[in-house]
N, C-alpha and C positions, 0 to 999 in steps of 0.2 A: 399695618400688617406687612406691607412691602418693605418698610424699613427694617422690620424684624427679620425677614427672610434674607435680605442682602447682608445684614450683620452676621447672621448665622453662616452664610456661605463664605464670607471673608474669614471668619474664625476657623472654619474647616480647612480652607485652603492654606492658611498660615501654618497648619500642622505639618504640611509637606514641603514647606519652604526650607532651603538649606540654612544652616547656622553660619552666618558670616562672622569672621573674626572681628573683634572689637578694634576700633581705630585707636583706642587708648592703650598705650603700652606701659605696663607697670615695670618698675625696676627689675623685678624677678624675671619677667618674660623677655626683656631686653637682654639681660645677662645670659639667659638660656640660648637665645638666638645667636649671640656673639660666640658662645662656646661651641655651638653646632657648626657655625661657619669656620671657626678655627680648626675644628676637628676635620672638616671636609677639606680645608686647604692643606692641612698636614698630610691627610691621606693621599690627595692628588700629587703632592710633592714627593712623597715616598714612592708612589706608583711610577712617576716619571723617572725617579732615580733608579728603579729596578728594570726599566725597559732598555733594550739595546739601542745604542746610538746609531748603528749602521742598519739595523732592522727594527724600526720603532714599534712594530706590532708584536715583537717577541721579547721574552725576558732576556736580560743580559746574562751571559755566562759568567760564573763566579770564579772559575779556575784559570781564566786567562789574565786576570788582574796581575799587574807587575811584570808581565812579559813584554819584551820589546815588540812593537808593531801591533799591540792589542787595539782593535777597533770594535770589540764586543761582537764579533761575527762568528757565530756557531749555530746556524739554523737547525742542524741535525743533532745537536747535543753530543758530539763526539767527545768533548772534554769531560763529560760526566761518566764515560765508560772506559776511556783509554788514558794511559799515562801521558801527562802533558809534555814531559820531556821527549817521549817517543813521537808524539804528534809534531812537535817543533822540529825534531830531527828529520821526519818525513817531509815536512814542508820545505825545509832548507835544501834537502837533497833534490826534491822535485824542482825547486826553483833553479838550482844550479844547472841541472840537466836541461831544463827548458830554455835557459838563456843560451846555452851552447847549441841547443837544437834550432833555435831561431836563427842563429848565425849560420849554421850548417845548411839549413833548409833552403835559403835563398842563394847561398854560395854554390850549391849543387847545380844550379841552373847555368852557371858560368864557368865553374872550375871542375875539372875531372882529373883524378889522380892517375898517374901512369899505369897502363895495363888494364884500366877499367873502361867500360863502355859509356860514352857520354849519354846522359839522360837529363833532359830539361825539366821534366816533371819529377819532383823529389819523391812523390808517392810511389813512383815506379822504381826508385833506386834499389830497395831491398830485393826486388825480383831480378834486377840487372846483375847484382853482385852474387846472388845465390844464397842458399841456406847456410853454407859453411861459414861464410864471412859474417853473417848475422849471429850465428851461434858463438863465434869467437868473441863477439862483443858481450853476449850474455855471460859466457864463462869468465872472461876477464873482469867484468863488473862484479861477479860473484866473488872472485878471488880478492879483489880490492875491498869489497864490503867485509869479507872475513878478516882480512889483514888489519884494516883500520879499526875494527871493533874487537880485535884480539880474540876472535872466535865467538864472541857474545853477539849473536845476530838475531836473537829472538827479543820480543818486546819485554819478556820477563827478566832477561839477563843483560840486555844492552846497557843498562844504567845501574848495574850492580855496584859500580864504583861511584860513590857520591860526588867525586870530583869531576866526573865526566860531564862536559858541557855540550849540549846538543849542537851539532854542526861544526864544532871546533876540532879540526883535524891537525892543527899545528902547521897548516900550509899557508905561508906568507913569504913567498920568494922575493917580493919587492919591499918587504919591511914596512908595509903601510900601517901596521899596528904597533910598531916600535915607538915607545915613549908616549903613547896616547893615554889620556885620562879615561876613567870609566865612562864619562859623558861622551867623549869623542868616539869611543868604541861602540857605545850604544847607538850613536848617530850613524856610524858606518854599517852596523848591523841592520838598522832600519832601512837604509838605502838598499842593501842587498835584498831584504825581504820585499820591499816595494817593487824593485826591478824584477825580482823572481816571480812575484804574483802576477805582474803584468805579462811576463814572458810565458807563464803557463796558459794564460788566456790567448796570447798571441799565437803560440804554436798550434793551439787547437783551431784557431781561425785560419791559419795558413793551410793546414792539412785539409780542412773542410772546403776551403776555397778551391783547391785543386780537384777535390772529389766532385763538388757541385758543378763547376764550370768545365772540368775536363781539360784544363790547360795549365801551363806553368804560372807561377805566382806573378811574374812581371812580363 
């Protein structure tokens, strides 16, 4: 009787036991597993290929490919909504202004133009020269922008000429671009972009240094 009860309990318990996979692999199941692994490997490879190199947790922008200085960095997706030529023009102009600004910011501490009040803290320089001098800069920069773009200063019209190259104003007084190959020119453009990107960060740091500490840069 006891043997019968124990046998019945074992049979009932086996009904709730999980079905373990067989240790024997048929050729069909082995092939299926191999295909699944290949599909998974292919999927992960494609996923890695579409992720940004500079921001690995974001998708890589598609419209920056082929441009000099592309590091797949567009976290806000600007290239999806704005003309890439216009964006490159804006980057180059900000880069050039920032490089000049970095030079002028620390020179202000040691050099004063004749007739102006010496100011060690460059953040106080605009107040020292007054509004009229600052407005002159704004006006003449506007004139220069209008002249170099032949009146086409909007995003819609700036590159109406297909031959118009972003950032190329034909300004090369030292002839650094004369006789250069395409590869050499792209190398020079990359240097300008890298220095300009660094300068944009640097001038921001300089300005905030003076604001935070309330003293000149050096």
